[in-house]
C-alpha positions as CSV (number, residue, x, y, z in Angstrom):
1,X,0.0,0.0,0.0
2,X,1.4,3.3,-1.0
3,X,1.4,6.3,1.4
4,X,-0.7,9.1,0.1
5,X,0.5,12.6,0.5
6,X,-2.1,15.2,1.4
7,X,-2.0,18.8,0.6
8,X,-4.8,19.9,2.9
9,X,-6.9,18.9,5.9
10,X,-10.0,18.8,3.6
11,X,-8.5,15.9,1.6
12,X,-7.7,14.0,4.8
13,X,-11.3,14.6,6.1
14,X,-12.8,13.4,2.8
15,X,-10.7,10.2,2.8
16,X,-11.7,9.6,6.5
17,X,-15.4,10.1,5.6
18,X,-15.0,7.6,2.7
19,X,-13.4,5.0,5.0
20,X,-16.1,5.5,7.6
21,X,-18.8,4.9,5.0
22,X,-17.1,1.8,3.7
23,X,-16.9,0.5,7.2
24,X,-20.6,1.1,7.7
25,X,-21.5,-0.6,4.4
26,X,-19.4,-3.6,5.4
27,X,-21.0,-3.8,8.8
28,X,-24.5,-3.6,7.3
29,X,-23.6,-6.4,4.8
30,X,-22.5,-8.5,7.8
31,X,-25.7,-7.8,9.7
32,X,-27.8,-8.7,6.6
33,X,-25.9,-11.9,6.1
34,X,-26.5,-12.9,9.8
35,X,-30.2,-12.2,9.4
36,X,-30.5,-14.3,6.3
37,X,-28.6,-17.1,8.1
38,X,-31.0,-16.9,11.0
39,X,-34.0,-17.1,8.7
40,X,-32.7,-20.1,7.0
41,X,-32.0,-21.9,10.3
42,X,-35.2,-21.1,12.2
43,X,-38.4,-23.0,11.4
44,X,-40.9,-21.3,9.1
45,X,-44.3,-20.2,10.2
46,X,-45.9,-23.3,8.7
47,X,-43.6,-25.5,10.9
48,X,-44.6,-23.5,13.9
49,X,-48.3,-23.9,13.0
50,X,-47.9,-27.7,12.6
51,X,-46.2,-27.7,16.1
52,X,-49.1,-25.8,17.6
53,X,-51.7,-28.1,16.0
54,X,-49.7,-31.2,17.3
55,X,-49.7,-29.7,20.9
56,X,-53.4,-29.2,20.7
57,X,-54.2,-32.6,19.4
58,X,-52.0,-34.5,21.9
59,X,-53.0,-32.6,25.0
60,X,-55.8,-33.6,27.3
61,X,-57.6,-36.9,27.5
62,X,-57.8,-37.5,23.8
63,X,-54.1,-36.9,23.4
64,X,-53.3,-39.3,26.2
65,X,-55.4,-42.0,24.6
66,X,-53.6,-41.4,21.2
67,X,-50.2,-41.5,22.9
68,X,-51.0,-44.9,24.4
69,X,-52.6,-46.3,21.2
70,X,-49.9,-45.2,18.7
71,X,-47.1,-47.6,19.9
72,X,-49.6,-50.6,19.8
73,X,-50.6,-49.7,16.3
74,X,-47.0,-49.3,15.2
75,X,-46.0,-52.6,16.7
76,X,-49.0,-54.4,15.1
77,X,-48.0,-52.9,11.7
78,X,-44.4,-54.1,12.1
79,X,-45.3,-57.5,13.3
80,X,-48.2,-58.4,11.0
81,X,-47.8,-61.2,8.6
82,X,-47.0,-60.3,5.0
83,X,-49.7,-62.6,3.6
84,X,-52.6,-60.8,5.5
């Protein structure tokens, strides 16, 4: 990098302002990149909606019965004879 020779304080101030703006642009790009990464990692609204529906279905008495019944149905399906 070559040392720049300035002839006035105005030139120095202008270059400092340019560097400050470049720094701010780089910072904003980094923040935007982080936000996009968060959006790609976090579940979408549809996944959240499915989770809420799951909690409502499997809560209470009906949910308790389903929770007890599902393993039996699953085992029956795995252990059934192929010819049936």
